[in-house]
N, C-alpha and C positions, 0 to 999 in steps of 0.2 A: 592894794598898796602894801609895800613892805614896811615893817616897823623896826626901828633900831632904838632900843631903850638904853641910853648911855648915862642915865641919871646916876649920880654917886661915883662916877668914874673920872679919874683925873686925866688930863691931857698927857699923852696924845691918844689915849684909848678911844675916845669918841670919834676922832678923825679916822683911826684905823678901822673901827667897826663900820663906819659910814662908807669908807673906801671899798671894803669887802662887799657891802650890800650893793653898791653901785656896779662893781665888776660882775657880781653874780646875777644882777637884774637890770641890765643896761637899758631896757625900754620901759621900765616901771617907775611910777612915782614912789618916793621913799619918805617916810615920816621918821624924823629923828627927834628924840626927847633928850634934852640936856638941862643942866641946872646952873650953869655958870655963863656969864657973858663971854668969857674967853673961849669956852667950848663952842658957843653959838657963832662967834666970829670965825673960829678956825674951821668949823664944819661948813659955814657959808662960803669961805674962800675956796675950800676944796671943791664944793659943788659948782661954783662959778667957773673954776678952772677946768672942770669936766663938761662945761656947756649945759649946766642945769640952772633953771630959774629957782629962786629961793623965796619962800613966803615964811615970815617969822611971826609967831603969835606968842605973846607972853601969857603964861598960864598962872596958876596959883603960886604965890610967893615969887621966887626968883627962877622959876622953871620956864623953859622955852620949848615950843613945838615948832619944828622946822619942816616944811613940806618941800621936798626937792623934786622938781619936775624936769625930765629930760627935754631938751629942745627938739623941735621937729627936724627931721632929717631931710 
């Protein structure tokens, strides 16, 4: 699983980093770590637009762990 740690980064950087990870690893699950609800929503929208399912887990404090899984082809 590819990990993108976007904690501490303001938008649109979490989305940009996630997009690069999706393009570089199109068949792999991607774990994205963010710390704002806005980043969580924006990354989720990007993933869904690229046909990925999104699992969201709220971790310590206001941090989120998103697991993006590509849809079966």
